C-alpha positions as CSV (number, residue, x, y, z in Angstrom):
1,X,51.0,118.5,120.0
2,X,52.5,122.1,120.2
3,X,54.8,123.8,117.8
4,X,57.8,125.9,118.5
5,X,60.4,127.9,116.0
6,X,63.9,126.7,115.9
7,X,66.2,128.7,113.8
8,X,63.4,129.9,111.6
9,X,61.7,126.5,111.0
10,X,58.5,125.1,112.8
11,X,59.0,121.9,114.9
12,X,56.1,120.1,116.6
13,X,56.7,118.8,120.2
14,X,54.8,117.3,123.2
15,X,57.3,118.4,126.1
16,X,56.2,119.8,129.3
17,X,57.0,123.4,129.9
18,X,60.1,122.4,132.1
19,X,61.4,119.8,129.7
20,X,60.8,122.3,126.8
21,X,62.9,125.0,128.8
22,X,65.8,122.2,129.3
23,X,65.6,121.5,125.4
24,X,65.8,124.9,124.5
25,X,69.1,125.4,126.7
26,X,70.3,122.1,125.1
27,X,69.6,123.6,121.7
28,X,71.4,126.9,122.5
29,X,74.4,125.2,123.8
30,X,74.9,122.7,120.9
31,X,74.5,125.5,118.3
32,X,77.3,127.4,120.3
33,X,79.5,124.4,120.6
34,X,79.0,123.0,117.3
35,X,80.2,126.2,115.6
36,X,83.2,126.7,117.9
37,X,84.1,123.2,117.2
38,X,83.7,123.6,113.5
39,X,86.0,127.0,113.5
40,X,88.7,125.1,115.4
41,X,88.6,122.1,113.1
42,X,88.7,124.2,110.0
43,X,91.5,126.2,111.3
44,X,93.5,123.0,112.1
45,X,92.8,121.5,108.7
46,X,94.1,124.6,107.2
47,X,97.2,124.8,109.0
48,X,97.6,120.9,108.0
49,X,97.7,120.1,112.1
50,X,96.8,116.4,111.5
51,X,97.0,115.4,115.0
52,X,94.8,118.0,116.3
53,X,92.2,118.1,113.5
54,X,91.9,114.2,113.9
55,X,91.2,114.6,117.5
56,X,88.6,117.4,116.8
57,X,87.0,115.3,114.1
58,X,86.4,112.6,116.6
59,X,84.5,115.1,118.8
60,X,82.6,116.4,115.8
61,X,81.4,113.0,115.0
62,X,80.7,111.4,118.3
63,X,79.7,114.4,120.7
64,X,76.1,114.8,121.5
65,X,76.2,118.7,121.2
66,X,77.4,118.3,117.6
67,X,75.0,115.5,116.6
68,X,72.0,117.6,117.9
69,X,73.4,120.6,115.9
70,X,73.2,118.3,112.7
71,X,70.0,116.5,113.5
72,X,68.1,119.9,113.7
73,X,70.1,121.1,110.8
74,X,68.9,118.0,108.7
75,X,65.4,118.1,109.9
76,X,64.9,121.6,108.9
77,X,65.1,120.3,105.1
78,X,62.5,118.2,105.5
79,X,58.6,119.2,105.0
80,X,56.8,119.6,108.1
81,X,54.8,116.5,107.7
82,X,57.9,114.3,107.5
83,X,60.0,116.6,110.0
84,X,60.7,114.7,113.4
85,X,59.2,116.5,116.3
86,X,61.7,118.0,118.5
87,X,61.2,115.1,121.2
88,X,62.7,112.6,118.3
89,X,65.3,115.1,117.6
90,X,66.6,115.0,121.3
91,X,66.5,111.3,121.3
92,X,67.9,110.8,117.9
93,X,71.2,113.0,119.1
94,X,71.6,110.4,121.9
95,X,71.5,107.3,119.6
96,X,73.2,108.7,116.4
97,X,76.1,106.2,115.5
98,X,77.9,107.1,112.2
99,X,80.0,103.5,112.3
100,X,76.9,101.4,112.3
101,X,73.9,100.7,109.9
102,X,71.0,103.2,110.7
103,X,68.2,100.5,110.1
104,X,66.1,103.3,108.7
105,X,64.3,102.7,105.6
106,X,65.5,104.5,102.6
107,X,62.8,104.9,99.9
108,X,64.2,104.5,96.2
109,X,62.3,106.2,93.7
110,X,62.9,106.0,89.8
111,X,63.6,109.2,87.9
112,X,63.8,109.5,84.2
113,X,67.2,110.0,82.1
114,X,67.2,112.4,79.4
115,X,68.9,109.9,77.3
116,X,66.1,107.3,78.2
117,X,65.6,104.7,80.9
118,X,65.5,105.7,84.6
119,X,68.0,106.4,87.4
120,X,67.6,105.5,91.3
121,X,67.4,108.3,93.6
122,X,67.3,107.9,97.3
123,X,65.0,109.7,99.9
124,X,66.5,109.7,103.3
125,X,64.8,109.9,106.6
126,X,66.1,112.1,109.6
127,X,68.7,109.6,110.9
128,X,70.5,109.1,107.7
129,X,70.2,112.8,106.8
130,X,71.8,113.5,110.1
131,X,74.6,111.3,109.6
132,X,75.3,112.7,106.1
133,X,75.2,116.1,107.6
134,X,78.1,115.3,110.0
135,X,79.9,113.7,107.3
136,X,79.5,117.1,105.2
137,X,80.7,119.0,108.3
138,X,83.9,116.6,108.7
139,X,84.7,116.8,104.9
140,X,84.1,120.4,104.0
141,X,87.4,121.8,105.6
142,X,89.3,119.3,103.5
143,X,87.7,120.3,100.2
144,X,89.6,122.8,98.3
145,X,87.8,123.9,95.1
146,X,89.8,124.0,91.9
147,X,89.1,126.9,89.6
148,X,87.2,125.1,87.1
149,X,84.9,123.6,89.6
150,X,81.6,125.7,89.9
151,X,79.2,123.2,92.1
152,X,79.6,125.5,95.0
153,X,79.6,128.8,93.0
154,X,76.2,127.9,91.5
155,X,74.9,126.9,87.9
156,X,74.6,130.7,86.9
157,X,78.3,131.2,87.7
158,X,79.4,128.2,85.3
159,X,77.0,129.6,82.5
160,X,78.5,133.2,82.8
161,X,82.1,132.0,82.7
162,X,81.2,129.9,79.7
163,X,79.5,132.9,78.1
164,X,82.8,134.9,78.7
165,X,85.1,132.4,77.3
166,X,82.9,132.1,74.1
167,X,83.0,135.9,73.8
168,X,86.9,135.9,74.3
169,X,87.7,133.7,71.3
170,X,87.2,130.1,72.8
171,X,84.8,129.2,70.3
172,X,85.1,125.3,69.8
173,X,83.4,123.5,72.8
174,X,82.7,119.8,74.0
175,X,80.5,118.7,76.6
176,X,81.5,115.3,78.6
177,X,80.4,113.7,81.7
178,X,81.4,110.6,84.1
179,X,79.3,107.9,83.3
180,X,77.3,106.3,86.3
181,X,79.6,108.7,88.6
182,X,78.1,107.7,92.0
183,X,77.9,104.3,91.2
184,X,81.6,104.0,90.3
185,X,83.0,104.6,93.7
186,X,84.2,101.5,95.7
187,X,84.9,101.1,99.3
188,X,88.1,99.8,98.7
189,X,89.3,102.6,96.5
190,X,87.7,105.5,98.4
191,X,88.3,104.8,102.2
192,X,92.1,105.2,101.8
193,X,91.5,108.7,99.9
194,X,89.1,110.2,102.3
195,X,90.2,111.9,105.8
196,X,87.5,109.7,107.5
197,X,87.7,106.8,109.6
198,X,87.1,103.4,107.6
199,X,83.7,102.7,109.3
200,X,82.5,106.0,108.8
201,X,82.9,105.7,104.9
202,X,81.3,102.3,105.1
203,X,78.4,103.0,107.0
204,X,77.8,106.8,106.6
205,X,79.0,107.3,103.0
206,X,78.6,104.2,100.8
207,X,75.3,102.8,100.0
208,X,76.1,99.2,100.5
209,X,74.6,98.8,104.1
210,X,71.3,100.8,103.4
211,X,68.0,99.6,104.2
212,X,66.5,100.0,100.9
213,X,62.8,99.9,99.5
214,X,61.4,101.1,96.4
215,X,58.6,104.0,96.3
216,X,56.4,104.6,93.6
217,X,55.9,108.3,94.5
218,X,57.5,111.0,92.1
219,X,58.4,114.5,93.5
220,X,54.9,115.1,94.1
221,X,52.0,112.7,94.7
222,X,51.6,111.1,91.6
223,X,52.1,107.2,91.7
224,X,54.5,105.8,89.1
225,X,54.2,102.4,87.3
226,X,56.8,99.9,88.6
227,X,57.4,96.3,87.4
228,X,59.1,93.9,89.5
229,X,62.3,93.7,87.3
230,X,62.5,97.3,87.4
231,X,62.2,97.4,91.2
232,X,65.0,94.7,91.3
233,X,67.2,97.0,89.1
234,X,66.6,100.2,91.2
235,X,67.4,98.5,94.6
236,X,70.6,97.0,92.9
237,X,71.9,100.6,91.3
238,X,71.1,102.2,94.6
239,X,73.2,100.0,96.8
240,X,76.2,100.5,94.6
241,X,78.9,103.2,95.3
242,X,77.7,106.5,96.9
243,X,73.9,107.0,97.0
244,X,72.3,109.5,94.8
245,X,70.3,111.9,96.7
246,X,72.4,112.2,100.0
247,X,74.2,115.4,101.0
248,X,77.3,113.6,102.0
249,X,77.7,112.2,98.4
250,X,77.8,115.7,96.8
251,X,80.8,116.6,98.9
252,X,82.7,113.4,98.3
253,X,82.3,113.9,94.6
254,X,83.5,117.3,94.8
255,X,86.3,116.2,96.9
256,X,87.5,113.4,94.4
257,X,87.1,115.6,91.3
258,X,89.2,118.3,93.2
259,X,92.2,115.8,92.8
260,X,92.0,115.9,89.1
261,X,95.5,116.1,87.4
262,X,94.5,118.8,85.1
263,X,95.7,122.4,84.7
264,X,94.3,125.2,82.4
265,X,96.2,126.3,79.2
266,X,96.1,129.4,77.0
267,X,94.5,127.3,74.2
268,X,91.7,125.6,76.1
269,X,89.6,126.3,79.5
270,X,87.6,124.0,81.6
271,X,84.5,124.2,83.4
272,X,83.2,121.5,85.8
273,X,79.8,121.2,87.7
274,X,79.4,117.8,89.7
275,X,80.3,115.2,87.0
276,X,79.7,117.4,84.1
277,X,82.4,119.0,82.2
278,X,82.8,121.8,79.4
279,X,86.0,122.2,77.5
280,X,86.3,125.4,75.2
281,X,89.1,125.8,73.2
282,X,90.6,128.3,70.5
283,X,91.0,125.7,67.7
284,X,89.4,122.4,66.7
285,X,93.0,120.8,67.2
286,X,93.5,122.3,70.9
287,X,90.0,120.9,71.6
288,X,90.8,117.5,70.7
289,X,94.1,117.6,72.7
290,X,92.3,118.8,75.9
291,X,89.6,115.9,75.5
292,X,92.2,113.3,75.4
293,X,94.0,114.7,78.1
294,X,90.9,115.1,80.2
295,X,89.7,111.4,79.6
296,X,93.0,110.3,80.8
297,X,92.9,112.3,83.9
298,X,89.3,111.2,84.7
299,X,90.6,107.7,84.5
300,X,93.3,108.2,87.0
301,X,90.9,109.8,89.7
302,X,91.3,108.0,93.0
303,X,88.1,106.7,94.8
304,X,86.7,104.2,92.2
305,X,86.8,103.4,88.6
306,X,85.6,106.3,86.3
307,X,85.0,106.7,82.5
308,X,84.4,110.1,80.9
309,X,82.0,110.0,78.0
310,X,81.9,112.6,75.2
311,X,78.4,113.9,74.8
312,X,78.6,117.0,72.2
313,X,81.3,118.4,70.2
314,X,81.8,121.5,67.7
315,X,81.9,124.9,67.1
316,X,80.0,127.1,69.4
317,X,78.4,129.0,66.5
318,X,76.3,125.8,65.9
319,X,75.4,125.5,69.7
320,X,76.2,123.5,72.6
321,X,74.1,122.3,75.7
322,X,75.6,122.6,79.2
323,X,73.6,122.2,82.6
324,X,70.2,122.6,80.9
325,X,71.5,125.9,79.0
326,X,71.5,126.2,75.2
327,X,74.5,128.2,74.4
328,X,75.2,129.6,70.9
329,X,77.5,132.2,69.8
330,X,75.9,134.7,67.3
331,X,78.0,137.8,66.1
332,X,80.4,137.5,68.9
333,X,77.9,137.2,71.6
334,X,76.8,134.0,73.3
335,X,73.1,133.5,73.4
336,X,71.6,131.4,76.2
337,X,68.1,130.0,76.1
338,X,66.4,127.5,78.4
339,X,67.0,124.0,77.0
340,X,63.7,122.0,76.5
341,X,64.5,119.4,79.1
342,X,65.0,122.4,81.7
343,X,61.6,123.5,80.8
344,X,60.1,120.3,81.0
345,X,61.8,119.5,84.4
346,X,60.5,122.5,86.2
347,X,56.9,122.0,84.6
348,X,56.7,118.6,85.7
349,X,57.8,119.4,89.4
350,X,55.1,122.1,89.5
351,X,52.6,120.1,87.8
352,X,52.8,117.4,90.4
353,X,52.2,119.9,93.2
354,X,49.5,121.7,91.3
355,X,47.5,118.5,90.6
356,X,47.3,117.7,94.2
357,X,43.8,117.2,95.7
358,X,44.5,120.2,98.2
359,X,44.8,122.5,95.2
360,X,41.9,121.1,93.2
361,X,38.7,121.7,95.2
362,X,35.4,119.9,93.8
363,X,32.0,121.2,94.1
364,X,30.8,120.6,97.7
365,X,34.5,119.5,98.8
366,X,36.3,121.8,100.8
367,X,40.1,121.8,100.8
368,X,42.5,122.0,103.9
369,X,43.8,125.7,103.8
370,X,47.0,124.9,105.5
371,X,47.9,122.3,103.2
372,X,46.8,124.2,100.4
373,X,48.9,127.4,101.2
374,X,51.9,124.9,101.8
375,X,51.7,123.5,98.4
376,X,51.6,127.1,96.9
377,X,54.3,128.2,98.8
378,X,56.4,125.0,97.8
379,X,55.5,125.9,94.2
380,X,56.6,129.5,94.5
381,X,59.9,128.5,96.2
382,X,60.6,126.2,93.5
383,X,59.9,128.7,90.8
384,X,62.1,131.2,92.5
385,X,65.0,128.8,92.9
386,X,64.8,127.8,89.2
387,X,65.1,131.5,88.2
388,X,68.2,131.8,90.3
389,X,69.6,128.8,88.7
390,X,68.8,129.9,85.1
391,X,69.2,133.6,85.6
392,X,71.8,133.4,82.8
393,X,69.2,132.5,80.0
394,X,68.0,135.3,77.8
395,X,64.5,134.0,78.2
396,X,64.4,133.3,82.0
397,X,62.5,136.1,83.0
398,X,59.6,135.4,80.6
399,X,59.7,131.7,81.6
400,X,59.5,132.9,85.6
401,X,56.8,135.2,84.7
402,X,54.7,132.3,83.0
403,X,55.4,130.0,86.2
404,X,54.4,132.6,88.7
405,X,51.2,133.7,86.6
406,X,50.0,130.1,86.8
407,X,50.8,129.9,90.8
408,X,48.9,133.3,91.1
409,X,45.9,132.0,89.3
410,X,45.8,129.0,91.5
411,X,46.1,131.1,94.4
412,X,43.4,133.5,93.6
413,X,41.0,130.5,93.1
414,X,41.8,129.4,96.5
415,X,41.3,132.9,98.1
416,X,45.2,133.5,99.0
417,X,47.0,136.5,98.1
418,X,50.5,136.0,96.6
419,X,51.8,137.9,99.7
420,X,50.4,135.1,101.8
421,X,52.0,132.5,99.5
422,X,55.4,134.2,99.9
423,X,55.1,134.4,103.7
424,X,54.3,130.8,103.9
425,X,57.8,129.7,102.2
426,X,59.9,127.8,104.6
427,X,63.5,126.3,104.7
428,X,62.3,123.0,103.8
429,X,61.1,124.3,100.2
430,X,64.5,125.0,98.7
431,X,64.7,124.2,95.0
432,X,67.4,122.1,93.5
433,X,67.5,121.5,89.8
434,X,67.0,117.5,89.5
435,X,69.2,115.7,87.2
436,X,66.6,115.5,84.2
437,X,66.4,119.5,84.4
438,X,70.3,119.6,84.0
439,X,70.2,117.3,81.0
440,X,71.3,114.1,82.6
């Protein structure tokens, strides 16, 4: 099996030199075509030319060139050991069908909730990932983020704005979230709202036709205990609404929240990240009015049946937690520290990698250097991603130094330099804070 680099990511393949040259040409054509089609489609959506963008969307979702671009883009995010070969990517682009079940097994794993219990998170293979990527490309031009939406700006931007509001006199706060947000979508309510064909919504957006199976693997390699009733429960909640873990679910959720019938006032401000909301107000009375208004507005959102839950409320001087950040107004300045569950979340993620046998050599037993280096690189990538997400915390630098120190110690024992670890980071190692880390 040979290896080649595609847009900075390594892909295995077994193609002959002639077929590889032809594949290289196909990939180049697919990239150019997909970008040009995407620009034309976005321009038509922006100009509200429905007839033309509808036609272009069909090309985006059905043409092999667009499918190949999405297959490669989605595959790049998978670790090398799970990444489809270039041969498989070329075949998949020929057979990808958004308006039908994929038949690919979707692994469902439990993740703990901060409030107790577990949630169901789906891990998708290359077929479903490619379908989701095409849905994202089709939906992105239609999503016009509201001023209060920060999911695309990053967690650190939301926290920076919260600190700014707190220092400007908005000293009463409330944190709310939509209960079981992804599970509350229904096909009947969602399909008429989305600018997508019914069959695309049914088979590429919703979770009801997925071929589900329960996995006892966490983020790393450690098995998790699963009882039979828990497995049934996980499969049930994974089949409802739009699946947690799908790239398409995020853009669908953002699109629906952007339809919220809410506008800012001088007395209160709103911050939103996914299904989490933070209201800050000048007075307790203003806060109560805005909570009531927001609860009503969320209940009226299209796409499903949504209910907003109040999680925390009070003066900012007593502190409030939002997106894994503990915020507290002290002498006119909003101090921000890493919340305990955010600490626990990144430590758990790194520990699951750190305890892999490839990083724990025993006497007389050698480890696989490539696997060891890849695991160390993943740990460093996660630590860097965490630092970026939590850069607004006053103690973020100290936490990052601690995390990197542990990684460097492990690397030294395995005779790797930190430069080697840094250079081994690839696109499939991107860190995204999980829901537990964010306090959900």
